[in-house]
Phi, psi and omega in degrees: 000136179265182178246040179294133174252128181270147175234156178291136180288339183271316185244347178085002178285148177295144177236158179291159174265132180245139178265121173246179179218157173215159185266129177228121179053040176083000180241143176279127177241141180285148176225125180268123183228161178290142179275181180288159178282138182249009178277113184300339179273353183276145178288342178260018181302135178238118178284147180300324179293325179289330187294312181221086185296334183280346183289328182274350182266129178285134179294152179291155178294145181294145180266133179251142179269141172268131180243000000 
């Protein structure tokens, strides 16, 4: 692992590193990629609510079948 610091391509501000994953030969492997820009004045600004809309919503209760 390196010590690469990512910057926003639009404004040049530093951005966080986000870990994503992809499948290789049947195993999930981590991939470190630049995160979204958090500068509200930047044209590439990403609000936390826009990033993962399902994270703020509570999942529905599981449905059970009557047998």
